[in-house]
C-alpha positions in Angstrom: 14.8 181.0 78.5 17.8 180.1 76.8 17.7 179.1 73.0 19.8 176.5 71.6 20.8 176.3 68.5 17.9 173.1 67.7 15.0 173.2 70.2 11.7 171.5 70.0 9.2 171.2 72.5 6.6 168.6 72.2 3.2 168.2 74.0 1.2 165.2 74.7 -2.0 167.4 73.8 -3.3 169.8 71.4 -2.9 173.5 72.0 0.6 173.0 73.8 -1.2 171.4 76.8 -0.3 168.2 78.8 2.6 167.0 79.6 5.3 168.3 77.5 9.0 167.1 76.5 11.8 169.5 75.2 14.2 168.2 72.9 17.8 169.7 71.5 19.0 166.5 69.7 17.8 163.6 67.6 15.3 161.5 70.0 14.8 157.8 68.6 11.9 156.8 71.0 9.8 159.5 72.7 7.3 157.0 74.7 9.5 157.1 78.0 8.7 160.9 78.0 5.4 161.3 76.6 2.5 159.0 76.2 1.5 160.6 72.5 2.7 164.1 71.0 -0.8 166.2 69.5 1.2 169.5 69.2 4.3 171.1 69.3 6.2 174.0 69.1 9.8 174.6 67.5 11.8 177.3 69.3 14.9 177.4 67.2 16.1 175.2 64.2 14.6 172.3 62.4 13.6 169.1 62.9 11.7 166.0 61.1 9.2 164.1 63.0 8.1 160.6 62.8 4.9 158.7 63.4 7.2 155.9 64.5 10.1 155.0 66.5 13.5 154.9 65.2 12.8 158.0 62.8 10.5 155.3 60.5 7.0 155.8 59.2 5.9 158.8 57.3 7.3 161.7 58.5 7.0 165.9 58.2 9.4 168.7 58.2 8.9 171.1 60.9 10.8 174.6 61.2 10.8 177.3 63.8 6.6 178.0 64.7 3.9 177.0 66.5 2.0 174.0 65.1 -1.2 173.8 68.0 -3.1 171.1 66.3 -0.5 169.9 63.2 -0.1 166.7 64.0 -3.8 165.4 62.7 -3.2 167.6 59.9 0.1 166.4 58.6 -1.5 162.9 58.7 0.6 161.3 61.7 -3.2 160.5 63.4 -0.8 158.3 65.9 0.9 161.7 66.7 4.9 162.2 66.9 7.0 158.9 67.9 10.3 160.4 67.3 12.5 163.1 65.9 15.6 164.1 64.3 17.3 167.5 64.2 18.5 168.8 60.6 21.5 169.8 61.1 22.2 172.8 58.1 24.6 172.5 55.3 25.9 175.4 53.8 28.2 174.3 51.1 27.4 172.6 47.7 24.1 170.4 47.3 24.4 167.1 44.9 22.0 164.4 44.9 21.6 161.2 42.2 18.2 159.9 42.2 17.6 156.9 40.8 14.1 155.4 38.8 14.2 152.4 40.6 15.6 150.4 44.2 18.8 149.9 44.8 20.3 152.7 42.5 19.1 151.1 39.5 17.4 152.3 35.8 18.1 155.5 35.0 19.8 158.1 36.6 20.0 162.1 37.4 21.8 164.2 39.1 20.7 167.7 40.5 22.1 170.4 42.4 19.0 172.3 43.3 15.6 171.8 43.8 13.2 170.0 41.3 9.3 170.7 41.1 8.7 167.7 38.9 11.3 164.8 37.7 9.2 163.9 34.5 8.8 167.2 33.1 12.4 167.9 33.9 14.1 164.3 33.2 11.3 162.2 31.7 11.7 160.2 34.9 8.4 158.4 36.1 9.6 158.4 39.8 12.2 158.4 42.0 12.7 155.2 44.2 16.3 155.7 45.5 18.7 158.2 45.5 22.7 158.8 46.6 23.0 162.3 48.5 26.4 163.3 48.1 26.0 166.3 49.6 23.5 168.7 51.7 20.3 167.5 53.1 17.3 167.2 50.9 13.2 166.2 51.2 11.7 164.3 48.3 8.0 164.4 47.9 5.3 161.6 46.6 4.0 164.6 44.3 5.3 167.2 41.6 5.8 170.7 43.1 6.8 169.5 46.8 3.3 168.3 47.7 2.2 165.1 49.3 4.2 163.5 52.3 7.8 163.6 52.2 11.3 162.0 53.5 14.5 163.5 54.4 17.3 161.6 53.2 20.8 163.0 54.3 24.2 162.2 53.0 24.3 158.2 51.7 23.0 155.9 49.7 19.1 155.3 50.1 18.6 151.7 48.3 14.9 151.4 49.4 12.3 154.0 50.9 10.4 150.8 52.0 13.2 150.3 54.0 13.1 153.6 55.8 9.3 152.4 57.0 7.9 154.5 54.6 4.0 153.6 53.2 5.1 155.4 49.5 8.3 154.7 47.7 8.0 157.0 45.1 9.0 160.6 44.6 8.4 163.5 42.2 9.9 166.3 43.0 12.6 167.6 45.4 14.0 170.3 47.5 17.3 171.0 49.1 16.9 172.1 52.7 18.5 175.3 53.1 19.9 177.7 56.3 16.4 178.9 56.1 15.6 177.3 59.6 
């Protein structure tokens, strides 16, 4: 089997059973390939998987490995409806985090991971951000726990507009070339 730089295989049933769909790039809507997704195998690279089409809703970061029944454990009870390939970034990392939506309120800039914005900056929450360099994961709880959102370069004025059920984040991690 030839491995591509990014490759994920999604299965309709748990334990890699049922119909499968092999993906090597972004897929905004898997409904024409699979009726649902209950397990997957990441052959190479890293992906974000989303509970709704068009990269919306709750999401989860997946690196190389097997996930035989991981969709339910992640809280994606309806399975995966879309996935996005994450290109690796090898340069500097820079993100500005804002206390309020629309890049408002207190602002702090990060170039490395942050376990707890309250402890480090005295910020009670992050509700918007501007990514200048690199790819980042934002977590709803300190110490990189809880639900997450993937952000890439650009302005992210409202996490609500990304279809997230949560809109506040407390810790951040860079996505490095460890995939």
